[in-house]
N, C-alpha and C positions, 0 to 999 in steps of 0.2 A: 097777499102781502109779500112783497119781495124782500129777500134776505138782505140785499144791498141797502134798501131803505131802513131796515132795522139797524144796520151798522151805522148809517148816517145819523140816525136818531140817538144811538148810544154814545157816539163821539160828541154830538152836540150836548147831550145830557151831562157828559163829563166836563166839557169846557164851559158850557153856559155862555158861549160867545160865538156868533156865526163866523166872524173872521178867523178866529183861531181854529175852529172846527174845520172850516173849509181848507185852511192851510194843511192841517193834519191829513185831510182826505185827498190832497192834491187836486182840488177842484175850485172853481170860482164860487163866490158867495151866493149870487142869484140862483144858480141851479140847485144848490143845497137848500136854500129857502123854499124853492118850488117843490123839491122832493119831500120836505117835511110837511108842507101844506097838503101834498097828495096823500101822505100817510094819515094825516089828521082827517081828511075827507073820507078816506077809506074806512077808518075806524069810527068815525062819527063823534070824535071827542077832540078837545084842545089838549095838546100835550105840553105846551109851553105858554107861560104867561108873559107876553111881550110888552105889557103896559108899563112895567117898571124900568128904571134905568138899566138894570141888568136882568136879562131874561131868567125866569125861574121855571122849574118843573111844576106842572099842575098835579093834582092828586092822581089823575088818570095817567099822566106821564110817569110819575114815580112807580105806579103799579106796573106799567108796561116795562119799565126798566128792570124791575125784579124778574120778569119773565124773559126778557131779552138777553140778559147777561149769560145765563146758562146755555141758551140756544147758540149764541155766538161762540162761547167757549167750546161747545161740542163741535161746531163747524170747524173751528181752528184746530182742534185735535184731529179731526178727520183730514184736514188739509195737510197737517204736519205728517200724518201717516202717508199721504199721497206724495209728499215731497221726497220721502225716502225712496220712492220709485224715481230714479233720475230720468230726465226728459228722454223719451224714446225707448226706455227699458220695457215699457208695457206694450211696445209695438206701434205707438202713435206719437207723433210730434205735433203739438197744437201751435199753429202759426197764424198770425194776423197779417193781412196784406191790405193796401189802400184800395178803396172802392173802384178807382179808375185805372187799376193795373191792366195793361193790355193783355189780351189772351195769349199772344206768342210768348210773353214774358212768363206767365203762369205755366204754360206747357213746358217751356225750356227749363225753368228752375226746378220743377218737379221731376222732370226726366233726369236732370243732372244729379239731383239729390238721390234718386232711386238707384243710380249707378254706384254711388258712393256707399249708401246704406240700404241695400235691397230689402231688408227685413223690417223696415220702419215705414209706416204710412204717414204722409204729411196731411194733417187735418187743417184745411185752409178756412179762415174766417175773414169775411169782408168787413173791415173796421177802419175807421178814421185813425189818424195818428194818436190823438188824445185818448180815444177808446182803447187802443192797443196799450198805451203806456199805463192806463189804469188797470187793465186786466193782467198785464205783466206783474205789476206790483201786488195785485191780489192773488197771484198764483193761478189765474185762469188761462194763461197762455205760457208757452215755453219760450217763444221767440216772436219778434214782430219785425215787419218790414215797414219802416217809417220814413217820413220826409223831415228834413232839417231846415231851419233850426227848430228844436223842440226841447222840452224839459227832460233831461236825462239824469236827474238827481237819483242816485241809488241804482242806476243801470249802467251797463257797458254797451259799447257800439263797435261794430265791425267797420271795414273800409267803406267809404262813401263812393257811390256811383253818381256820375253827373250827367244831366241832360239839359242843354241850354234851352231856354224858353224863347218862343216867338209869339206872334199875335195872330189870332183868327179874326178875319175881317170879311165883310161883304165884298164881293168882287168889284162893286162900283164905288167902294170907298176910295178917296183920293190917294191914300197911302198904298193901295193895292195895285194901282194902275201901271207903275213902272216896273213892277216885279222884283225890285231890289229890297235890301234890308230897310227896316223902319226904326227911326229913333223915337224913344218914348215921348219926347216933347212934342212930336208931330201929332200925337193922339190926344193932346190936352183938350179938355172940354167934352170929349166923348165919354159916355157911360162905360163903366167897367163891370163886366160879368165875372164874378169870382166865387169860389167856394165859400160856404158860411164860416165865419170866424171860429165857431165852436169845434170845427173839424180839426184845426191845427192853428191855435191862436198865435204862436210865435212866428210861424211861417206867414200867416195872413198879415201880421203887422210888418214883417220884413218886406213883403211885396209892396204894400202900400207906401212904406217909407222910401223904398227905392224908387217907386214911381214919382213920388213927390220930389225927391232930390234930383231926379232926372228931368223934371219939368212937366211931368204928366199929372195934371190935377183933374181927376175924373169929374164930369158934370153930375154923375150920380153913381151909386154903388148898387148893383143888383146881384143877389145871391142865388146860386144854383149849384147842385151837386151832380145831377144826372147829365151825362155828356149830350144826350139827345136834346134835353131841355136847354142846355147851354147854347148849343148850336142853333136851336130854334129861336132863342132870344137874339142872337147875333144876326141871323137871317131876317128877323123881323125889324131890324134896325134899332134894337134896344141897347146896343153897346158893342164893345170889342172884348175879346177874351185872350188872356195870356196862357199859353200852354206849350208843351213840347211839340216837335214836328209830328204830324199824324202818321200812323202806320198803315192807314187805309185811305182811299180817296174821300175827300170831304163832300158833303151834300152840295149839289149844284147851287151856285150863287155864293159859295164861301171859298175863301182861300187862306193859306197860311203863309206868313212872311217872317223871316228871322229878324231878331232885334239887333240893332247896332249900338255900340257904346254903353252896354250894360252887362252886368254879370249875373242877371237873373237866371236861375236854373233850378230844376228839381235835384236835390241832393238826397239820395236814398241809401239807407243802410239797414243791416239787421241789428236789432238790440235784444238784450236779454238781462236777466237778473244774475249778477256775478256768482252768487252762491250755487246757482243751478247750472252753470256752464259746464258742458262736457263735450266729448268727442262728437256726439250726434248734432248738437247745436253748432259746433265748429264746422262740421260737414255741410250743414244747411247754409251757414254764412258763406262758405266757399262756393256753393252751388248758386246762391243768389248773385254773388259778385261776378261769377263767370257768366251766369245767365243774362244779367243786365248788360254786360259787355257784348255778348253775342247778339243781342237783339237791338243794338244801336246805342246803348248807354255807354258812357265813358267814365273811367276812374276820375275822381275829382282832380282837376289840374292837368288832365291828360289830353291826348290828341288822337285822331283817327288812326295815326300810325302806331 
C-alpha cells in the first residue's frame, strides 16, 4: 500500500467530491479516480459509495480513515523535521530533470555545481515536469528542472533558458529535400509524434495550439517518450516530430530542419518551494543556467552572441 495512495484517499474522504479533491492534490480527476480504484482492489473492499448524488464513505472507508489519519500525521511530523535540514545541509541536493535531458547537459551542470558547492552531492531523478512539480510540493525534491509553460502555483522559478524547436523528418519527406527551414503549415496532414500529455499538460496544449494556429493540423497524434521509439516511428513513416536540434547525428534516414515563422521552443528553468530556497539551491540554479548556455541553449529572448 503506497503512502501517496493513502493521502489521496484521505483528501477525498474529507472532500467527498472528486473534483475538489483533485484540485487540492494538484492533479487531474481521472488519475485520482484510478488511484482510488487501485487502492480498493488492493484492499479488496469498497471505500466509497458512488451510487448516491454525493459520494459517501463506506463502513470500510470510515475504518481505513481512522487508521490513515495518524499515519499521515506521523509522516508529516517526520517531513517537518526533515525540512529543518535546509536543502543541501545533509550533503545531498535532491533534483529532478526531464527524461530527455542530453548527457552533455547533465555532465556540465553537475560539474559547474560541484565547483560552486563541492561538499554537496546532486541526487538526480529522471522525472517529467508534472512529476517534479508534485514532488516539490510534497517535499520529496529540493529543486526541479522543468519545461514551461507549467503550473507554478506555490513555487518560484529561476531564469528561463531557450532552445528553438525544429522538426525531425524522414530524408525523403518533401520538406526535407531543399535543406531549408520548414513552415508548420507545410506539415499539415502529417501525423505528429509527441510526448504523452500527462508528462507536461500545459506544454502539450501550447504546442498543439501553436501548430493549429500556424496551419499544421496533424492527421493523427501518436504519443512516445523514449527518443529511440520516437525516431523509430518517424523512420517508419508514422509521423514527424518537433524537437530541438540534435546533439549527435541522427539515425540514417532521418534529418532535422529548423522551423520558420514560429516561436516554438523548449523553455527550461529551475523551480523550487520559496520557503526552502537557500544558497545551495541558488548555486544549483546558476549552474543550470550556465550549463544550458554552454551546451547550446540560450537565455529566453537571447541570441548566440
